N, C-alpha and C positions, 0 to 999 in steps of 0.2 A: 399751286404749281400749274404751269401752262401745259395743255395737252396738244399744243401746236408744234409740229415738226419744223425744223429750220426751213425746209423746202416750202412747206405750206405758208409759213410766215413770209418768206420772200415773195411768194406769189400774191399774197393778199396786200402787202404794202405797195406793190407796184400797180395795183388795180385802180387807183384814184388819187385824189388830192389828200395830202397828209397835213395834220394840224399839230402845232407846237404850243400847247396850252401854257400860259404863264403859271407860276406858283403864287398863290394868294398869300399875302402877309397882312397881319394886323398892323395898326399904327406903331406898335412897339416891336415890330419885325418878327413876330411869332407866326408859325404856319397857321393859316386860316382854313382849316379843313372843310367846314361847311360851305364857305365861299367857293373853294376849289371844286368840291363835288357838284355844287350847283352849276358852276361854269361848264364842267364836263357834260352835264345833262344838256345844257343849251347847245354846246358844240355838236353833240350827237344828233340833235334835231336836224342838223345841216349835212349829215352823212359824210363825214371824213372817212378815208380808207384806213386810217390808223391815227393813233395819238402818241406823241412823244412826251412821256412823263419825266419830269426832272431833267429836261434837256437844256440846251443853251438858253432859249427864251424862257425856260422854266427855272433859270438861275441855279442850275446844278452846282456851279462852282461855289455857291454860298451855303450849301446845305451840309450839315453833318451827316454821318452815316445813318444815325438814328432817324433824322428828319427825312432823309432820302428814302429809307424803307417805308416810312409812314406815307409819304407822298405817292410812291409807286403803288403801295397796297390800296390806297384810297382810289387811285385811278383804275386799278384792276377791278376793284369791287363795284365801282360806279359804272364802268362800261359793261360789266356783267357779260364779258366775252362777245359783245356785239361788234367790236372792232379790235384789232391787235393793239396792245400797249407796248411801246418801245421805251425802255428805260436807258438813261444815259449812264456811262461809266467812264472813268478816266483817271488822271494823275499818274504817279509812278506805277510800275508793274504790280507790286504787292497790293497797293491800294486799289488799283483798277480791278484786280481779281476779287478783292473784298466787295467792292461795289457791284461787280457782275454777279457774284453769288448772292448778295443781298437782294438785287433786282430779281433774280430767279426765284429766290425764296418768297418774295413778295407777290409772285404770280405773273411777272412780266412775260410777254410772248417773245421778246427779242431785245437786243441791246444795241445801242449806238456808242461806239468806242471813240471818245474824244482824244485829242493829242495828249501825250504825257506832259507832265508839268515841266515847263521852263527849258528843258534840254533840247538842243538841236543835235540829234544823234545821227550817226551813220545809218544808211538804209538797212544794213545787216542787223544793227541793234534795234531799230524800230520794228523790223520784221519779227525779231525774236520776242519783242514786247507784245505784238499783236497775236503771235502764236501762243504765248503763255496765257493771255486772256481767253482766247478761244478754247484752249484746253481746260480752262477752269470752269466752264459752263456747258450745258447741253443746249442752250438757247442759240438761235440764229444771231449772228453778229453782223452789224453794218460798220464798216471802217469809214471814218470821217477824214477825208483827205484835205487837210487845211493847215495853215500856220506852220508849226514846226513838225508836222507829221505828214510828209509828202512821200508817196511811193509811186514809182513808175510802173509801166505795164509788166516789166520783167519780174520785179519783186512781188507784184500783186499776183501774178500767175503762180509763182512759187508758193505763196501763202495759200492760194486756193487749192493747190495740190496737197498741201499738208494739213489744211483746216477745212474739213467738209462743212462745218457750220459757219464759215465765213461766207455769207450769202448776199451781202449788200455792199455797195460802194456809194458813199455820199460825197459829192464834190463841193468843196468850199474854197477852191483855188481859182477857178475861172480860166485855166489854161486850156484853150480849145484844142491845141495840137495834142497835149497829153491825154485829154478826154477822148479824142479820136483814136489815139494809139491804144488806150485801154479797151475801148469798146471793140475795136477791130480785132484785138487779140483774145479778149475774154468772151465776147458775144453774150449769149444768154446764160452764161455761168453765174452771172451776178444780176441783181436788181439794182438799177442806177437811180439815184435820187439827187435832185438839185438841192444844194445846200449853201448857196451864196446868200449873203444878207439881202432881204427883200428879193426872194428868188423869182418873183414874177418878171423881173427885168430880163432874166436870162432864159425864161421858160421856152420861148419859141425856138431860138437857135439850138438850145440843148435837146429839144425833142428830136431834131434831125440826127443827133448823135446817140440815140437810144435811151435818153433820159426821159422816161415816161411819166415821172411824177416829181414832186418837190414838196418841201415842208413850208407851209404858208403861215408866217406870223400874223399877217393881216387877218387871217381866219379868226383870230381871237375876238376881233371887234366888228368886222364886216364879213361874216361868213358867206352871206349870199353873193356879195361882190367877189369874194375869193373863188367860190365855186363857178360863178359865171365866167370869170376870167380864165380859169383852168379849162372850162369847156371850150372856150374860144381858141385857146392854145391847141387843144387836142384835135379840133376840127380845122386847124390851121387858118383861122379867120384873121388874116393879117390886119385888115382894116380895123376890126374891133380891138384887137390886142394893142395896136399902136395908138388908137384913140384913148384907151384906158391908161396906157402908159403916160401919154401926154397930159391927160386931164387929172389923174390922181396919183399914179405910182411915182412918177418922177418928182412932182412937187412934194410928195411924202418923203422921198429920199433926200431932197434938199434940206428938210427939217432934221431928218435923222443924222445927216452928215455934219451938223453944227458942232457936235461934241463927241468925243470918244465914248463908246459904251451905249450910245443912244439906240442901237439896233434892238436892245432889250427895253430900255426906258420908254421909247416911243410907243411900244406895244401896250404897256400898262397905261400910258397917257391916253391912247386910243380907247381903251376900255373905260376910262373915266369919262371920256367925251361922249360915249354912247350910253352912259348911265349904268355901267356894269363895273364899278371900281374893284380893283384887285389889290389895293394897298400900294405902299411905296416899294421901290427897288431897294435891295440891300447894298451897302457899301461893298466894294469900291465904286459901284455905279451911282449915278446921280439922276434925279428926276428932272424932267423938263421945267424950265422956268415959266413964269406967267405968260410972257410974250409968245414963247414957243407953243405953250398949251393953247393959247387963243388961236394961233395960226393953224394948228392941227385940228382944233374943234371946227373951225370954219371950213376947212378942207373936207373933213368927214361929213359935215352937215350936208354937203352937196351930193353925197353918195348914199346917205341913209334913206 
């Protein structure tokens, strides 16, 4: 059980770059716990401000409740409270509450609430869903604003009034006007996290809107690059940021955009490229083909 209050959790995750570790699988798609634990140890050497266990890059959507509990517990034990562990939760309200409570029982310090399954609901219904999940746990909750789960500043303020443990807002939409409206209204009531795919692309403009951190999937295989890029963003070193975008991040995105689902697949491919394989992705995702893997390996070789 975490001893961290929601307020303490929010403060810590806003203090630096966040990492989204992949979930390691064997070739027959079973959870590879030793590989996962070893990877977390390596990530911690590069000082992330927090780790998302069983998140989007961690293929949360492919895990059973039992697997999820095992993954989160392994992350908590391996970090040994050196950094906060944020566990994903989602699906319909009843299942999201189950996952939230399982994450809390496994020792997570906070939760990242993904969109509910499939439904495009009215904002009132979505807000009721968020409130129900927040009420089901004592942990700090981060709302992930993306896909079929979009709330504006008015609904978000209502939720913050009703849910003291709603402490974070992760933006996966990229609507600059909406993000400005939210920060203008909510200010420091929330910790704001960049959550668009390959968040490095949006890091500099989002910093001006109060988004002090983001979760970096690239951290999985190029942690030194990820931290160097984040430091350049925080000191507003435009020249360095745009050089790194031009030389690495945008070519990386070009490969990522070749097929749906590659935002996760390319991360595991990157880990293979640096000699730290994490196994295949689970269906319905697909791994990169040989040509894409070769292109990515050459790109990464220039950064290693």
